[in-house]
N, C-alpha and C positions, 0 to 999 in steps of 0.2 A: 391421896397421894399413892403413886406406885412405888413398890421398893423392888430392885433387881438384886437378889443376892449373888455375891461372887463367890462361888464354892471354894474357889482355889485359896482363899485367905479367909479363915473362920474369923467371925467379928467384924468384918468389912461389909459394907454395903454401898451400892451405887443407887443415888437417889435421881429421879427424873429431872430435878432442877440442877443436877449437877453435869446433865448431858449438854454440850455445847449446841447452840441453835445451828441449823443448817444455813448455808450460804444463801443469802437474799431472802431470808425468813421474815414474813409480816407478823406483827404482833396487833392486837386489838383490845380496847377497853370501852366498857359502856361510859357514858356521861349520864349522871342521876340529877334530877330535880333537886333544887336545895329548898324549894317553898311549896307549900300545899296550896292547892286551887290557883295555881298560878296561870296566867294565859302567856303561851310561848310566844315571843316575838322574834328572839333571835337567840343564837347559841354563841357565847364568847369562849374562847379558849383560853386557859391561863398561860402564862409565860412558858412553862415548861412543854406545852403543847403547840407553841407557835414556831416550832422549828421546822426546817425543810423535811424532816423525816414522815411529817404527817402526809399520808397519800391521799386519803378521802375520809369524809365524815358521812355516814349513812343514817338518814331519819325515816320516819313513816313516808314521807314524800318520794323515797327512793324505791318502795314497793313497786313492783311492775303492776300493769292493769291485769286484773284477774287473780293476782295474788292476794294473800290475807295479812293482815296485820294481827299475826296470832302467835302470842308467847307461849300460853299453856292453855290446856283445855282439861277440865275435870268434870264430875257430875254436877259441881256446884255452878258452872258456866264456864266462860272463857275469859282469858287474861290478855291484854293487847301486849304486843312486843314494845312497842314505841308509844308514848303520849303523843297524841295527834295535835290537838289545839290547845288543851287545858291540862296541866299536871296535876292529877287528882290528888297526890300525896307526896311528901319528902321522899324521894328515893326511887320515883317513877322514871322508867328509862326514857331519856330523851333523843339520844343518838349513840351510834357506835362508831368509834375512832379507829383507823387503821394505818398503822405506821411502820417503818422498818427499823 
């Protein structure tokens, strides 16, 4: 979290969370697997995500040809951004939801 100090008032600070979102700002959140070693057949949204505000849901299938499903890379190997057919563990990223 970043803190921007307001020098005109000692003891006051403006936090990034206090700054209003710009007009037409989009927000995003990951959808995580709730089960280990589970075959991904569909993604069902909870009632709170079934609103008109959801713009799109991105999965591994949305990665363009020639692109990589790469979440991280280290000397120990690579980690995919999204689970493709099987969620290996609880918490595997399945999709990314974009909403307004």
